[in-house]
C-alpha positions as CSV (number, residue, x, y, z in Angstrom):
1,M,0.0,0.0,0.0
2,A,1.3,3.4,-1.0
3,T,2.4,5.7,1.9
4,I,2.8,9.5,2.3
5,K,6.6,9.0,2.0
6,D,6.1,7.2,-1.4
7,I,4.1,10.1,-2.7
8,A,6.6,12.6,-1.4
9,E,9.4,10.8,-3.2
10,L,7.5,10.6,-6.5
11,A,6.3,14.2,-6.4
12,K,9.7,15.5,-5.1
13,V,8.2,17.4,-2.1
14,S,8.4,16.9,1.7
15,S,6.2,14.3,3.5
16,A,4.7,17.1,5.6
17,S,3.6,19.0,2.4
18,V,2.0,15.9,1.0
19,S,0.1,15.3,4.2
20,R,-1.2,18.9,4.3
21,I,-2.2,18.9,0.6
22,L,-4.1,15.6,0.9
23,N,-5.8,16.9,4.0
24,N,-6.7,20.2,2.3
25,D,-4.9,22.2,5.0
26,P,-6.1,25.8,4.4
27,T,-3.0,27.3,5.9
28,L,-0.7,25.8,3.3
29,S,0.4,28.0,0.4
30,V,2.0,26.1,-2.5
31,P,1.9,26.6,-6.3
32,K,-1.0,25.0,-8.1
33,E,1.6,22.9,-10.1
34,T,3.0,21.4,-6.9
35,R,-0.4,20.6,-5.5
36,Q,-1.4,18.9,-8.7
37,R,1.8,17.0,-8.9
38,V,1.1,15.6,-5.4
39,L,-2.5,14.6,-6.3
40,D,-1.3,13.0,-9.6
41,A,1.3,11.0,-7.7
42,A,-1.3,9.8,-5.1
43,N,-3.6,8.7,-7.9
44,Q,-0.7,7.0,-9.7
45,L,0.3,5.0,-6.6
46,G,-3.3,4.2,-5.7
47,Y,-3.1,5.9,-2.3
48,K,-6.1,5.6,-0.1
49,K,-6.6,7.9,2.9
50,K,-6.9,6.3,6.3
51,N,-9.6,7.4,8.7
52,K,-8.0,10.4,10.4
53,K,-7.9,10.3,14.2
54,I,-9.0,13.5,15.9
55,Y,-6.4,14.9,18.3
56,D,-6.8,17.7,20.7
57,T,-4.6,20.7,19.8
58,V,-1.9,21.7,22.2
59,M,-2.6,25.4,21.9
60,T,-3.7,28.1,19.5
61,L,-1.0,30.3,18.0
62,G,-1.7,33.6,16.3
63,I,0.5,34.6,13.4
64,I,0.7,38.2,12.0
65,Q,2.4,38.8,8.7
66,W,3.3,42.5,8.3
67,I,2.8,42.7,4.5
68,S,-0.3,42.0,2.4
69,P,-1.0,38.6,0.8
70,I,-0.2,40.0,-2.6
71,E,3.1,41.4,-1.4
72,E,3.9,38.2,0.3
73,S,3.3,36.2,-2.9
74,N,6.1,38.3,-4.4
75,D,8.4,38.0,-1.4
76,P,9.8,34.5,-1.0
77,Y,11.7,35.5,2.2
78,Y,8.7,36.4,4.3
79,L,6.6,33.7,2.6
80,S,9.1,31.1,3.6
81,I,9.2,32.4,7.2
82,R,5.4,32.1,7.6
83,Q,5.3,28.7,5.9
84,G,8.0,27.5,8.3
85,V,6.1,28.6,11.3
86,E,2.9,27.0,10.1
87,E,4.6,23.7,9.2
88,Y,6.0,23.5,12.7
89,C,2.6,24.1,14.1
90,F,1.1,21.5,11.8
91,K,3.6,18.8,12.9
92,N,3.1,19.6,16.6
93,K,-0.7,19.8,16.7
94,I,-0.8,23.6,17.3
95,A,-3.9,25.4,16.0
96,I,-3.3,28.5,14.0
97,K,-5.0,31.9,13.6
98,R,-3.2,33.6,10.8
99,V,-3.8,37.2,9.8
100,F,-2.2,39.8,7.6
101,K,-1.7,43.3,9.1
102,T,-3.5,44.7,6.0
103,D,-6.7,42.6,6.8
104,V,-9.7,44.6,7.9
105,D,-10.2,44.4,11.7
106,Y,-7.4,41.8,11.9
107,L,-6.9,42.2,15.6
108,N,-10.4,40.9,16.4
109,Q,-9.4,37.6,14.6
110,L,-6.8,36.9,17.3
111,E,-9.2,36.1,20.1
112,D,-8.3,33.2,22.5
113,I,-4.7,32.7,21.4
114,Q,-2.0,31.5,23.8
115,G,0.9,32.7,21.8
116,L,1.6,35.3,19.1
117,V,4.3,35.3,16.3
118,C,4.8,38.6,14.6
119,I,6.7,38.4,11.3
120,G,8.3,41.5,10.0
121,K,8.7,45.1,11.3
122,Y,6.4,46.8,13.8
123,S,6.1,50.1,15.6
124,Q,6.3,50.5,19.3
125,E,2.6,51.2,19.2
126,D,2.0,47.9,17.5
127,I,4.1,46.1,20.0
128,E,2.1,47.5,23.0
129,T,-1.1,46.6,21.2
130,Y,-0.1,43.0,20.7
131,K,1.1,42.6,24.3
132,K,-2.4,43.5,25.4
133,I,-3.8,40.7,23.2
134,C,-1.3,38.1,24.4
135,S,1.5,38.1,26.9
136,N,3.5,35.5,24.9
137,V,4.7,37.5,21.9
138,I,7.8,36.9,19.7
139,F,9.0,39.0,16.8
140,L,10.7,37.4,13.8
141,D,13.1,39.4,11.6
142,M,12.8,42.5,13.7
143,N,15.8,44.0,15.5
144,I,14.7,45.4,18.8
145,D,17.4,47.6,20.3
146,P,17.7,47.8,23.2
147,I,16.1,44.3,23.6
148,H,12.9,44.6,25.6
149,E,10.9,42.0,23.8
150,C,11.6,38.4,22.5
151,C,12.9,38.6,19.0
152,I,14.7,36.3,16.5
153,L,17.1,37.7,13.8
154,L,19.4,36.2,11.2
155,D,23.1,36.4,11.8
156,F,23.5,39.2,9.3
157,K,27.0,40.1,10.5
158,N,28.7,36.8,9.6
159,A,26.4,36.2,6.6
160,V,27.5,39.4,5.0
161,K,31.1,38.9,5.9
162,D,31.1,35.4,4.3
163,V,29.5,36.8,1.1
164,V,32.0,39.7,0.8
165,S,34.9,37.4,1.6
166,Y,33.9,35.0,-1.1
167,L,33.3,37.6,-3.8
168,S,36.6,39.4,-3.0
169,Q,38.5,36.3,-4.1
170,K,37.6,37.1,-7.8
171,H,36.1,40.6,-7.8
172,T,37.3,44.1,-6.9
173,S,34.0,45.9,-7.2
174,I,30.7,44.8,-5.6
175,A,27.2,46.3,-5.7
176,Y,24.7,46.2,-2.9
177,L,20.9,46.3,-3.7
178,G,18.8,46.8,-0.6
179,G,15.8,48.5,0.7
180,K,15.0,51.3,3.1
181,E,12.1,50.2,5.4
182,I,10.1,53.0,6.8
183,I,7.6,52.1,9.5
184,H,5.2,54.8,10.6
185,D,7.6,57.5,9.2
186,K,10.6,56.1,11.1
187,L,13.5,54.6,9.1
188,Y,14.3,51.1,10.2
189,H,18.0,50.5,10.7
190,D,19.4,47.9,8.2
191,Q,22.4,46.1,9.7
192,R,23.2,44.4,6.3
193,K,24.1,47.7,4.7
194,E,26.3,48.6,7.6
195,Y,28.1,45.3,7.6
196,F,28.5,45.4,3.8
197,E,30.2,48.8,3.9
198,R,32.4,47.7,6.8
199,Y,33.7,44.5,5.1
200,C,34.1,46.1,1.7
201,K,36.5,48.6,3.3
202,E,38.2,45.8,5.2
203,Y,38.8,43.8,2.0
204,N,39.7,46.9,0.0
205,I,36.7,46.4,-2.3
206,D,35.1,49.2,-4.3
207,Y,31.4,49.1,-3.7
208,F,28.2,50.7,-4.9
209,I,25.0,50.9,-2.9
210,S,21.4,51.2,-4.4
211,E,18.4,51.2,-2.1
212,E,14.6,51.2,-2.8
213,T,12.2,52.6,-0.2
214,F,9.5,50.4,1.3
215,S,7.0,52.3,3.5
216,I,4.0,51.2,5.6
């Protein structure tokens, strides 16, 4: 009898994605081609769903995405962060209430949550509002300095250093394309640009910087 793993290998996707597609998980965002490939593989292998056991969820987690659904569809970085959070929740029986900050009346959709994950950049006013909704709040991809809230950031310092070091082996001129993020009329500090300039000077690299402005 065909298994989820067999379908995953044939469709070239993860077992978790196969399970969520076959169970019509509404929180999963995948291309139509991927979804169809999984369904075709299941039919080809003659897969039959077993009666699903009903489990009690451990908790309900709220997820806020700071950009709109359309913007997210064009931004693989923030899309992958959200999907990663939701996949972890799915594997660990954590219920999800996902909203976009651009949704109408999005705060009222976050009732009865035990934890809140905020993806992106937020103002101090936003932070205080979210803390009133839930005391267990964590911010992903937001540098809070000085640190007064739980936050998770990529190691931009070593990542940029590794990139510049690698490129300096064959190149003497490097361009940086980044963005200026303005949240509620306040420019958000971008560490990547700072580290890029620092390491280009350290490796005696000529550099050029171009930035686009993103404002909310």
